[in-house]
N, CA, C, O and the ligand as a Tripos MOL2 file, in Angstrom:
@<TRIPOS>MOLECULE
protein
  265   263    67     0     0
PROTEIN
NO_CHARGES

@<TRIPOS>ATOM
      1 N         -48.2720   41.3340  -14.0600 N.3       1 MET1
      2 CA        -49.0710   42.5020  -14.4460 C.3       1 MET1
      3 C         -48.2080   43.4780  -15.2410 C.2       1 MET1
      4 O         -47.0120   43.6130  -14.9840 O.2       1 MET1
      5 N         -48.8070   44.1360  -16.1800 N.am      2 ILE2
      6 CA        -48.1090   45.1460  -16.9620 C.3       2 ILE2
      7 C         -48.3200   46.5010  -16.2950 C.2       2 ILE2
      8 O         -49.4590   46.9400  -16.1360 O.2       2 ILE2
      9 N         -47.2640   47.1510  -15.9130 N.am      3 SER3
     10 CA        -47.4150   48.4330  -15.2420 C.3       3 SER3
     11 C         -47.6540   49.5480  -16.2600 C.2       3 SER3
     12 O         -47.1890   49.4780  -17.3980 O.2       3 SER3
     13 N         -48.3770   50.5610  -15.8370 N.am      4 GLY4
     14 CA        -48.5940   51.7150  -16.6910 C.3       4 GLY4
     15 C         -49.7490   51.5540  -17.6530 C.2       4 GLY4
     16 O         -50.0690   52.4880  -18.3880 O.2       4 GLY4
     17 N         -50.3750   50.4050  -17.6690 N.am      5 VAL5
     18 CA        -51.5250   50.1860  -18.5410 C.3       5 VAL5
     19 C         -52.7220   49.8360  -17.6690 C.2       5 VAL5
     20 O         -52.6730   48.9000  -16.8710 O.2       5 VAL5
     21 N         -53.7930   50.5970  -17.8300 N.am      6 ALA6
     22 CA        -54.9990   50.3070  -17.0670 C.3       6 ALA6
     23 C         -55.5610   48.9690  -17.5160 C.2       6 ALA6
     24 O         -55.6560   48.6860  -18.7110 O.2       6 ALA6
     25 N         -55.9250   48.1640  -16.5540 N.am      7 THR7
     26 CA        -56.5210   46.8830  -16.9070 C.3       7 THR7
     27 C         -57.8780   46.7400  -16.2440 C.2       7 THR7
     28 O         -58.1600   47.3600  -15.2190 O.2       7 THR7
     29 N         -58.6790   45.9380  -16.8300 N.am      8 TYR8
     30 CA        -60.0350   45.6830  -16.3480 C.3       8 TYR8
     31 C         -60.2160   44.1810  -16.2220 C.2       8 TYR8
     32 O         -59.5650   43.3920  -16.9060 O.2       8 TYR8
     33 N         -61.1110   43.8170  -15.3350 N.am      9 ILE9
     34 CA        -61.4520   42.4030  -15.2250 C.3       9 ILE9
     35 C         -62.7590   42.1530  -15.9630 C.2       9 ILE9
     36 O         -63.7850   42.7660  -15.6700 O.2       9 ILE9
     37 N         -62.7030   41.2710  -16.8940 N.am     10 ASP10
     38 CA        -63.9210   40.8230  -17.5520 C.3      10 ASP10
     39 C         -64.7650   40.0860  -16.5170 C.2      10 ASP10
     40 O         -64.3690   39.0270  -16.0310 O.2      10 ASP10
     41 N         -65.9390   40.6500  -16.1770 N.am     11 PRO11
     42 CA        -66.7140   40.0520  -15.0910 C.3      11 PRO11
     43 C         -67.3160   38.6990  -15.4530 C.2      11 PRO11
     44 O         -67.7330   37.9450  -14.5730 O.2      11 PRO11
     45 N         -67.3600   38.4000  -16.7160 N.am     12 VAL12
     46 CA        -67.9700   37.1360  -17.1250 C.3      12 VAL12
     47 C         -66.9690   35.9930  -17.0430 C.2      12 VAL12
     48 O         -67.2450   34.9710  -16.4150 O.2      12 VAL12
     49 N         -65.8270   36.1550  -17.6630 N.am     13 CYS13
     50 CA        -64.8670   35.0470  -17.7060 C.3      13 CYS13
     51 C         -63.6880   35.2660  -16.7680 C.2      13 CYS13
     52 O         -62.9070   34.3430  -16.5380 O.2      13 CYS13
     53 N         -63.5440   36.4870  -16.2160 N.am     14 GLY14
     54 CA        -62.4770   36.7440  -15.2480 C.3      14 GLY14
     55 C         -61.1440   37.1080  -15.8700 C.2      14 GLY14
     56 O         -60.1530   37.2860  -15.1610 O.2      14 GLY14
     57 N         -61.1110   37.2180  -17.1760 N.am     15 MET15
     58 CA        -59.8690   37.5850  -17.8440 C.3      15 MET15
     59 C         -59.4920   39.0320  -17.5770 C.2      15 MET15
     60 O         -60.3660   39.8750  -17.3750 O.2      15 MET15
     61 N         -58.2130   39.3220  -17.5740 N.am     16 THR16
     62 CA        -57.7440   40.6960  -17.5070 C.3      16 THR16
     63 C         -57.7240   41.2700  -18.9160 C.2      16 THR16
     64 O         -57.1590   40.6760  -19.8340 O.2      16 THR16
     65 N         -58.3500   42.4400  -19.0740 N.am     17 VAL17
     66 CA        -58.4180   43.0780  -20.3880 C.3      17 VAL17
     67 C         -57.7510   44.4360  -20.2870 C.2      17 VAL17
     68 O         -58.0990   45.2390  -19.4200 O.2      17 VAL17
     69 N         -56.8000   44.6990  -21.1600 N.am     18 GLU18
     70 CA        -56.1170   45.9830  -21.1450 C.3      18 GLU18
     71 C         -56.9950   47.0680  -21.7390 C.2      18 GLU18
     72 O         -57.8880   46.8250  -22.5490 O.2      18 GLU18
     73 N         -56.6890   48.2890  -21.2880 N.am     19 GLN19
     74 CA        -57.3870   49.4310  -21.8620 C.3      19 GLN19
     75 C         -57.0890   49.4870  -23.3540 C.2      19 GLN19
     76 O         -55.9400   49.3560  -23.7740 O.2      19 GLN19
     77 N         -58.1240   49.6810  -24.1380 N.am     20 GLY20
     78 CA        -57.9430   49.7220  -25.5810 C.3      20 GLY20
     79 C         -58.1820   48.3840  -26.2530 C.2      20 GLY20
     80 O         -58.2770   48.3040  -27.4780 O.2      20 GLY20
     81 N         -58.2790   47.3260  -25.4420 N.am     21 ALA21
     82 CA        -58.5530   46.0030  -25.9990 C.3      21 ALA21
     83 C         -59.9720   45.5910  -25.6480 C.2      21 ALA21
     84 O         -60.6190   46.2010  -24.7970 O.2      21 ALA21
     85 N         -60.4350   44.5700  -26.2990 N.am     22 GLY22
     86 CA        -61.7500   44.0290  -25.9720 C.3      22 GLY22
     87 C         -62.8790   44.9680  -26.3360 C.2      22 GLY22
     88 O         -62.7310   45.8440  -27.1880 O.2      22 GLY22
     89 N         -64.0070   44.7750  -25.6780 N.am     23 VAL23
     90 CA        -65.1890   45.5830  -25.9520 C.3      23 VAL23
     91 C         -65.6960   46.1760  -24.6480 C.2      23 VAL23
     92 O         -65.5700   45.5730  -23.5820 O.2      23 VAL23
     93 N         -66.2760   47.3760  -24.7490 N.am     24 THR24
     94 CA        -66.7650   48.0480  -23.5550 C.3      24 THR24
     95 C         -68.2840   48.0560  -23.5170 C.2      24 THR24
     96 O         -68.9640   47.9200  -24.5340 O.2      24 THR24
     97 N         -68.7840   48.2210  -22.3030 N.am     25 LEU25
     98 CA        -70.2170   48.3860  -22.1090 C.3      25 LEU25
     99 C         -70.4190   49.3840  -20.9810 C.2      25 LEU25
    100 O         -69.9000   49.2100  -19.8780 O.2      25 LEU25
    101 N         -71.1850   50.4410  -21.2760 N.am     26 HIS26
    102 CA        -71.5920   51.3490  -20.2120 C.3      26 HIS26
    103 C         -72.7660   50.7220  -19.4960 C.2      26 HIS26
    104 O         -73.7960   50.4290  -20.1030 O.2      26 HIS26
    105 N         -72.6070   50.5220  -18.2240 N.am     27 TRP27
    106 CA        -73.6860   49.8760  -17.4760 C.3      27 TRP27
    107 C         -73.7970   50.5250  -16.1110 C.2      27 TRP27
    108 O         -72.8700   50.4630  -15.3030 O.2      27 TRP27
    109 N         -74.9310   51.1430  -15.8610 N.am     28 GLN28
    110 CA        -75.2190   51.7940  -14.5840 C.3      28 GLN28
    111 C         -74.0660   52.6890  -14.1290 C.2      28 GLN28
    112 O         -73.6260   52.6320  -12.9810 O.2      28 GLN28
    113 N         -73.5920   53.5130  -15.0580 N.am     29 GLY29
    114 CA        -72.5820   54.5100  -14.7180 C.3      29 GLY29
    115 C         -71.1690   53.9930  -14.6560 C.2      29 GLY29
    116 O         -70.2450   54.7580  -14.3800 O.2      29 GLY29
    117 N         -70.9760   52.7140  -14.9060 N.am     30 ARG30
    118 CA        -69.6000   52.2400  -14.9630 C.3      30 ARG30
    119 C         -69.2230   51.8010  -16.3670 C.2      30 ARG30
    120 O         -70.0730   51.4910  -17.2010 O.2      30 ARG30
    121 N         -67.9330   51.7870  -16.5940 N.am     31 ASP31
    122 CA        -67.3870   51.2250  -17.8120 C.3      31 ASP31
    123 C         -66.9490   49.8090  -17.5210 C.2      31 ASP31
    124 O         -66.0180   49.5780  -16.7500 O.2      31 ASP31
    125 N         -67.6100   48.8890  -18.1280 N.am     32 LEU32
    126 CA        -67.1810   47.5020  -18.0110 C.3      32 LEU32
    127 C         -66.4560   47.1230  -19.2880 C.2      32 LEU32
    128 O         -66.7600   47.6260  -20.3700 O.2      32 LEU32
    129 N         -65.5100   46.2400  -19.1460 N.am     33 ARG33
    130 CA        -64.7670   45.8240  -20.3310 C.3      33 ARG33
    131 C         -64.7510   44.3000  -20.4150 C.2      33 ARG33
    132 O         -64.5890   43.6000  -19.4150 O.2      33 ARG33
    133 N         -64.9220   43.8250  -21.6100 N.am     34 PHE34
    134 CA        -65.0070   42.3830  -21.8350 C.3      34 PHE34
    135 C         -64.0010   41.9730  -22.8940 C.2      34 PHE34
    136 O         -63.6540   42.7570  -23.7780 O.2      34 PHE34
    137 N         -63.5400   40.7450  -22.7940 N.am     35 CYS35
    138 CA        -62.5100   40.2860  -23.7250 C.3      35 CYS35
    139 C         -63.0680   40.1280  -25.1320 C.2      35 CYS35
    140 O         -62.3420   40.2750  -26.1150 O.2      35 CYS35
    141 N         -64.3530   39.8310  -25.2220 N.am     36 GLU36
    142 CA        -64.9440   39.6630  -26.5450 C.3      36 GLU36
    143 C         -66.4360   39.9480  -26.4910 C.2      36 GLU36
    144 O         -67.0360   40.0140  -25.4180 O.2      36 GLU36
    145 N         -67.0150   40.1140  -27.6580 N.am     37 ILE37
    146 CA        -68.4340   40.4720  -27.7480 C.3      37 ILE37
    147 C         -69.3090   39.4170  -27.0900 C.2      37 ILE37
    148 O         -70.3310   39.7460  -26.4870 O.2      37 ILE37
    149 N         -68.9210   38.1650  -27.2010 N.am     38 ALA38
    150 CA        -69.7180   37.0860  -26.6070 C.3      38 ALA38
    151 C         -69.8600   37.2790  -25.1050 C.2      38 ALA38
    152 O         -70.9280   37.0340  -24.5450 O.2      38 ALA38
    153 N         -68.7850   37.7180  -24.4470 N.am     39 CYS39
    154 CA        -68.8450   37.9460  -23.0000 C.3      39 CYS39
    155 C         -69.7480   39.1400  -22.6840 C.2      39 CYS39
    156 O         -70.5130   39.1090  -21.7200 O.2      39 CYS39
    157 N         -69.6570   40.1750  -23.4900 N.am     40 ARG40
    158 CA        -70.5050   41.3430  -23.2720 C.3      40 ARG40
    159 C         -71.9720   40.9660  -23.4340 C.2      40 ARG40
    160 O         -72.8160   41.3880  -22.6440 O.2      40 ARG40
    161 N         -72.2680   40.1900  -24.4330 N.am     41 ASP41
    162 CA        -73.6540   39.7830  -24.6660 C.3      41 ASP41
    163 C         -74.1430   38.8790  -23.5410 C.2      41 ASP41
    164 O         -75.3090   38.9370  -23.1510 O.2      41 ASP41
    165 N         -73.2630   38.0610  -23.0320 N.am     42 THR42
    166 CA        -73.6160   37.1990  -21.9020 C.3      42 THR42
    167 C         -73.9800   38.0570  -20.7010 C.2      42 THR42
    168 O         -74.9780   37.8050  -20.0250 O.2      42 THR42
    169 N         -73.1620   39.0760  -20.4410 N.am     43 PHE43
    170 CA        -73.4410   39.9740  -19.3260 C.3      43 PHE43
    171 C         -74.7530   40.7090  -19.5380 C.2      43 PHE43
    172 O         -75.5890   40.7930  -18.6380 O.2      43 PHE43
    173 N         -74.9170   41.2340  -20.7270 N.am     44 ARG44
    174 CA        -76.0640   42.0810  -21.0310 C.3      44 ARG44
    175 C         -77.3790   41.3000  -20.9630 C.2      44 ARG44
    176 O         -78.4320   41.8640  -20.6630 O.2      44 ARG44
    177 N         -77.3060   40.0180  -21.2420 N.am     45 SER45
    178 CA        -78.5260   39.2100  -21.2280 C.3      45 SER45
    179 C         -79.0150   38.9650  -19.8080 C.2      45 SER45
    180 O         -80.1890   38.6620  -19.5970 O.2      45 SER45
    181 N         -78.1080   39.0960  -18.8230 N.am     46 ASP46
    182 CA        -78.5040   38.8480  -17.4310 C.3      46 ASP46
    183 C         -77.5250   39.5350  -16.4740 C.2      46 ASP46
    184 O         -76.7830   38.8640  -15.7580 O.2      46 ASP46
    185 N         -77.5250   40.8850  -16.4640 N.am     47 PRO47
    186 CA        -76.5390   41.6380  -15.6730 C.3      47 PRO47
    187 C         -76.5050   41.2600  -14.1950 C.2      47 PRO47
    188 O         -75.4360   41.1870  -13.5900 O.2      47 PRO47
    189 N         -77.6880   41.0190  -13.6170 N.am     48 ALA48
    190 CA        -77.7460   40.7620  -12.1770 C.3      48 ALA48
    191 C         -76.9050   39.5610  -11.7830 C.2      48 ALA48
    192 O         -76.3550   39.5030  -10.6840 O.2      48 ALA48
    193 N         -76.8150   38.6320  -12.6680 N.am     49 ARG49
    194 CA        -76.0470   37.4220  -12.3870 C.3      49 ARG49
    195 C         -74.5670   37.7170  -12.1840 C.2      49 ARG49
    196 O         -73.8720   37.0010  -11.4630 O.2      49 ARG49
    197 N         -74.0910   38.7900  -12.8350 N.am     50 TRP50
    198 CA        -72.6480   39.0620  -12.8420 C.3      50 TRP50
    199 C         -72.2410   40.1860  -11.9020 C.2      50 TRP50
    200 O         -71.0500   40.4260  -11.7030 O.2      50 TRP50
    201 N         -73.1990   40.8650  -11.3310 N.am     51 VAL51
    202 CA        -72.8600   42.0160  -10.4980 C.3      51 VAL51
    203 C         -72.0950   41.5860   -9.2530 C.2      51 VAL51
    204 O         -71.0770   42.1880   -8.9130 O.2      51 VAL51
    205 N         -72.5690   40.5670   -8.5810 N.am     52 GLU52
    206 CA        -71.8750   40.1160   -7.3780 C.3      52 GLU52
    207 C         -70.5090   39.5250   -7.6760 C.2      52 GLU52
    208 O         -69.5350   39.8520   -6.9990 O.2      52 GLU52
    209 N         -70.4220   38.6600   -8.6750 N.am     53 PRO53
    210 CA        -69.0970   38.1700   -9.0490 C.3      53 PRO53
    211 C         -68.1150   39.2860   -9.3570 C.2      53 PRO53
    212 O         -66.9210   39.1650   -9.0800 O.2      53 PRO53
    213 N         -68.6180   40.3790   -9.9340 N.am     54 LEU54
    214 CA        -67.7470   41.5050  -10.2610 C.3      54 LEU54
    215 C         -67.0620   42.0370   -9.0020 C.2      54 LEU54
    216 O         -65.8420   42.2050   -8.9810 O.2      54 LEU54
    217 N         -67.8460   42.3010   -7.9550 N.am     55 GLY55
    218 CA        -67.2680   42.7570   -6.7010 C.3      55 GLY55
    219 C         -66.3700   41.6930   -6.0970 C.2      55 GLY55
    220 O         -65.3260   41.9960   -5.5200 O.2      55 GLY55
    221 N         -66.7740   40.4870   -6.2330 N.am     56 HIS56
    222 CA        -66.0180   39.3570   -5.6910 C.3      56 HIS56
    223 C         -64.6340   39.2810   -6.3170 C.2      56 HIS56
    224 O         -63.6310   39.1170   -5.6220 O.2      56 HIS56
    225 N         -64.5950   39.4020   -7.6180 N.am     57 VAL57
    226 CA        -63.3220   39.3240   -8.3310 C.3      57 VAL57
    227 C         -62.3760   40.4230   -7.8640 C.2      57 VAL57
    228 O         -61.1910   40.1770   -7.6410 O.2      57 VAL57
    229 N         -62.9050   41.6420   -7.7180 N.am     58 HIS58
    230 CA        -62.0490   42.7440   -7.2880 C.3      58 HIS58
    231 C         -61.5800   42.5410   -5.8590 C.2      58 HIS58
    232 O         -60.4400   42.8590   -5.5210 O.2      58 HIS58
    233 N         -62.4670   42.0090   -5.0180 N.am     59 ALA59
    234 CA        -62.1030   41.7930   -3.6200 C.3      59 ALA59
    235 C         -60.9710   40.7790   -3.5070 C.2      59 ALA59
    236 O         -60.0990   40.8980   -2.6460 O.2      59 ALA59
    237 N         -60.9960   39.8030   -4.3670 N.am     60 LEU60
    238 CA        -59.9680   38.7680   -4.3390 C.3      60 LEU60
    239 C         -58.6300   39.2590   -4.8970 C.2      60 LEU60
    240 O         -57.5790   38.6850   -4.6150 O.2      60 LEU60
    241 N         -58.6870   40.3280   -5.6910 N.am     61 GLY61
    242 CA        -57.4670   40.7820   -6.3530 C.3      61 GLY61
    243 C         -56.9210   39.7180   -7.2820 C.2      61 GLY61
    244 O         -55.7110   39.5280   -7.4100 O.2      61 GLY61
    245 N         -57.8290   39.0450   -7.9110 N.am     62 ARG62
    246 CA        -57.4530   37.9310   -8.7840 C.3      62 ARG62
    247 C         -56.5820   38.4240   -9.9360 C.2      62 ARG62
    248 O         -56.8340   39.4730  -10.5280 O.2      62 ARG62
    249 N         -55.5800   37.6580  -10.2280 N.am     63 GLU63
    250 CA        -54.6890   38.0610  -11.3080 C.3      63 GLU63
    251 C         -54.7300   37.0540  -12.4550 C.2      63 GLU63
    252 O         -55.8030   36.5780  -12.8250 O.2      63 GLU63
    253 N         -53.5940   36.7350  -13.0040 N.am     64 MET64
    254 CA        -53.5570   35.8630  -14.1570 C.3      64 MET64
    255 C         -54.1360   34.4870  -13.8400 C.2      64 MET64
    256 O         -53.8400   33.8830  -12.8090 O.2      64 MET64
    257 N         -54.9500   34.0260  -14.7390 N.am     65 ASP65
    258 CA        -55.5540   32.7230  -14.5570 C.3      65 ASP65
    259 C         -55.6310   32.0590  -15.9220 C.2      65 ASP65
    260 O         -56.7130   31.8710  -16.4800 O.2      65 ASP65
    261 N         -54.4690   31.7070  -16.4490 N.am     66 ARG66
    262 CA        -54.4400   31.1530  -17.7820 C.3      66 ARG66
    263 C         -54.2290   29.6630  -17.7260 C.2      66 ARG66
    264 O         -54.1760   29.0070  -18.7660 O.2      66 ARG66
    265 ZN        -64.4070   37.2620  -21.4830 Zn       67 ZN67
@<TRIPOS>BOND
     1     1     2 1
     2     2     3 1
     3     3     4 2
     4     3     5 am
     5     5     6 1
     6     6     7 1
     7     7     8 2
     8     7     9 am
     9     9    10 1
    10    10    11 1
    11    11    12 2
    12    11    13 am
    13    13    14 1
    14    14    15 1
    15    15    16 2
    16    15    17 am
    17    17    18 1
    18    18    19 1
    19    19    20 2
    20    19    21 am
    21    21    22 1
    22    22    23 1
    23    23    24 2
    24    23    25 am
    25    25    26 1
    26    26    27 1
    27    27    28 2
    28    27    29 am
    29    29    30 1
    30    30    31 1
    31    31    32 2
    32    31    33 am
    33    33    34 1
    34    34    35 1
    35    35    36 2
    36    35    37 am
    37    37    38 1
    38    38    39 1
    39    39    40 2
    40    39    41 am
    41    41    42 1
    42    42    43 1
    43    43    44 2
    44    43    45 am
    45    45    46 1
    46    46    47 1
    47    47    48 2
    48    47    49 am
    49    49    50 1
    50    50    51 1
    51    51    52 2
    52    51    53 am
    53    53    54 1
    54    54    55 1
    55    55    56 2
    56    55    57 am
    57    57    58 1
    58    58    59 1
    59    59    60 2
    60    59    61 am
    61    61    62 1
    62    62    63 1
    63    63    64 2
    64    63    65 am
    65    65    66 1
    66    66    67 1
    67    67    68 2
    68    67    69 am
    69    69    70 1
    70    70    71 1
    71    71    72 2
    72    71    73 am
    73    73    74 1
    74    74    75 1
    75    75    76 2
    76    75    77 am
    77    77    78 1
    78    78    79 1
    79    79    80 2
    80    79    81 am
    81    81    82 1
    82    82    83 1
    83    83    84 2
    84    83    85 am
    85    85    86 1
    86    86    87 1
    87    87    88 2
    88    87    89 am
    89    89    90 1
    90    90    91 1
    91    91    92 2
    92    91    93 am
    93    93    94 1
    94    94    95 1
    95    95    96 2
    96    95    97 am
    97    97    98 1
    98    98    99 1
    99    99   100 2
   100    99   101 am
   101   101   102 1
   102   102   103 1
   103   103   104 2
   104   103   105 am
   105   105   106 1
   106   106   107 1
   107   107   108 2
   108   107   109 am
   109   109   110 1
   110   110   111 1
   111   111   112 2
   112   111   113 am
   113   113   114 1
   114   114   115 1
   115   115   116 2
   116   115   117 am
   117   117   118 1
   118   118   119 1
   119   119   120 2
   120   119   121 am
   121   121   122 1
   122   122   123 1
   123   123   124 2
   124   123   125 am
   125   125   126 1
   126   126   127 1
   127   127   128 2
   128   127   129 am
   129   129   130 1
   130   130   131 1
   131   131   132 2
   132   131   133 am
   133   133   134 1
   134   134   135 1
   135   135   136 2
   136   135   137 am
   137   137   138 1
   138   138   139 1
   139   139   140 2
   140   139   141 am
   141   141   142 1
   142   142   143 1
   143   143   144 2
   144   143   145 am
   145   145   146 1
   146   146   147 1
   147   147   148 2
   148   147   149 am
   149   149   150 1
   150   150   151 1
   151   151   152 2
   152   151   153 am
   153   153   154 1
   154   154   155 1
   155   155   156 2
   156   155   157 am
   157   157   158 1
   158   158   159 1
   159   159   160 2
   160   159   161 am
   161   161   162 1
   162   162   163 1
   163   163   164 2
   164   163   165 am
   165   165   166 1
   166   166   167 1
   167   167   168 2
   168   167   169 am
   169   169   170 1
   170   170   171 1
   171   171   172 2
   172   171   173 am
   173   173   174 1
   174   174   175 1
   175   175   176 2
   176   175   177 am
   177   177   178 1
   178   178   179 1
   179   179   180 2
   180   179   181 am
   181   181   182 1
   182   182   183 1
   183   183   184 2
   184   183   185 am
   185   185   186 1
   186   186   187 1
   187   187   188 2
   188   187   189 am
   189   189   190 1
   190   190   191 1
   191   191   192 2
   192   191   193 am
   193   193   194 1
   194   194   195 1
   195   195   196 2
   196   195   197 am
   197   197   198 1
   198   198   199 1
   199   199   200 2
   200   199   201 am
   201   201   202 1
   202   202   203 1
   203   203   204 2
   204   203   205 am
   205   205   206 1
   206   206   207 1
   207   207   208 2
   208   207   209 am
   209   209   210 1
   210   210   211 1
   211   211   212 2
   212   211   213 am
   213   213   214 1
   214   214   215 1
   215   215   216 2
   216   215   217 am
   217   217   218 1
   218   218   219 1
   219   219   220 2
   220   219   221 am
   221   221   222 1
   222   222   223 1
   223   223   224 2
   224   223   225 am
   225   225   226 1
   226   226   227 1
   227   227   228 2
   228   227   229 am
   229   229   230 1
   230   230   231 1
   231   231   232 2
   232   231   233 am
   233   233   234 1
   234   234   235 1
   235   235   236 2
   236   235   237 am
   237   237   238 1
   238   238   239 1
   239   239   240 2
   240   239   241 am
   241   241   242 1
   242   242   243 1
   243   243   244 2
   244   243   245 am
   245   245   246 1
   246   246   247 1
   247   247   248 2
   248   247   249 am
   249   249   250 1
   250   250   251 1
   251   251   252 2
   252   251   253 am
   253   253   254 1
   254   254   255 1
   255   255   256 2
   256   255   257 am
   257   257   258 1
   258   258   259 1
   259   259   260 2
   260   259   261 am
   261   261   262 1
   262   262   263 1
   263   263   264 2
@<TRIPOS>SUBSTRUCTURE
     1 MET1         2 RESIDUE 1 A MET
     2 ILE2         6 RESIDUE 1 A ILE
     3 SER3        10 RESIDUE 1 A SER
     4 GLY4        14 RESIDUE 1 A GLY
     5 VAL5        18 RESIDUE 1 A VAL
     6 ALA6        22 RESIDUE 1 A ALA
     7 THR7        26 RESIDUE 1 A THR
     8 TYR8        30 RESIDUE 1 A TYR
     9 ILE9        34 RESIDUE 1 A ILE
    10 ASP10       38 RESIDUE 1 A ASP
    11 PRO11       42 RESIDUE 1 A PRO
    12 VAL12       46 RESIDUE 1 A VAL
    13 CYS13       50 RESIDUE 1 A CYS
    14 GLY14       54 RESIDUE 1 A GLY
    15 MET15       58 RESIDUE 1 A MET
    16 THR16       62 RESIDUE 1 A THR
    17 VAL17       66 RESIDUE 1 A VAL
    18 GLU18       70 RESIDUE 1 A GLU
    19 GLN19       74 RESIDUE 1 A GLN
    20 GLY20       78 RESIDUE 1 A GLY
    21 ALA21       82 RESIDUE 1 A ALA
    22 GLY22       86 RESIDUE 1 A GLY
    23 VAL23       90 RESIDUE 1 A VAL
    24 THR24       94 RESIDUE 1 A THR
    25 LEU25       98 RESIDUE 1 A LEU
    26 HIS26      102 RESIDUE 1 A HIS
    27 TRP27      106 RESIDUE 1 A TRP
    28 GLN28      110 RESIDUE 1 A GLN
    29 GLY29      114 RESIDUE 1 A GLY
    30 ARG30      118 RESIDUE 1 A ARG
    31 ASP31      122 RESIDUE 1 A ASP
    32 LEU32      126 RESIDUE 1 A LEU
    33 ARG33      130 RESIDUE 1 A ARG
    34 PHE34      134 RESIDUE 1 A PHE
    35 CYS35      138 RESIDUE 1 A CYS
    36 GLU36      142 RESIDUE 1 A GLU
    37 ILE37      146 RESIDUE 1 A ILE
    38 ALA38      150 RESIDUE 1 A ALA
    39 CYS39      154 RESIDUE 1 A CYS
    40 ARG40      158 RESIDUE 1 A ARG
    41 ASP41      162 RESIDUE 1 A ASP
    42 THR42      166 RESIDUE 1 A THR
    43 PHE43      170 RESIDUE 1 A PHE
    44 ARG44      174 RESIDUE 1 A ARG
    45 SER45      178 RESIDUE 1 A SER
    46 ASP46      182 RESIDUE 1 A ASP
    47 PRO47      186 RESIDUE 1 A PRO
    48 ALA48      190 RESIDUE 1 A ALA
    49 ARG49      194 RESIDUE 1 A ARG
    50 TRP50      198 RESIDUE 1 A TRP
    51 VAL51      202 RESIDUE 1 A VAL
    52 GLU52      206 RESIDUE 1 A GLU
    53 PRO53      210 RESIDUE 1 A PRO
    54 LEU54      214 RESIDUE 1 A LEU
    55 GLY55      218 RESIDUE 1 A GLY
    56 HIS56      222 RESIDUE 1 A HIS
    57 VAL57      226 RESIDUE 1 A VAL
    58 HIS58      230 RESIDUE 1 A HIS
    59 ALA59      234 RESIDUE 1 A ALA
    60 LEU60      238 RESIDUE 1 A LEU
    61 GLY61      242 RESIDUE 1 A GLY
    62 ARG62      246 RESIDUE 1 A ARG
    63 GLU63      250 RESIDUE 1 A GLU
    64 MET64      254 RESIDUE 1 A MET
    65 ASP65      258 RESIDUE 1 A ASP
    66 ARG66      262 RESIDUE 1 A ARG
    67 ZN67       265 GROUP 0 **** ****
């Protein structure tokens, strides 16, 4: 992990996205960040599908998965 840089988990593909990278989406009061527009569009087309995985990913504290 890179210290001092806020990172986000792309809820669609699980990638770690640094602040300032990727694309953002305001959704129900949160800032979600995605590695690319395709992931954002995937989320936006069916948000409910990704909401639970989002919590799941954070609960796991998942890190690098390359
Ligand atoms: Zn992605």
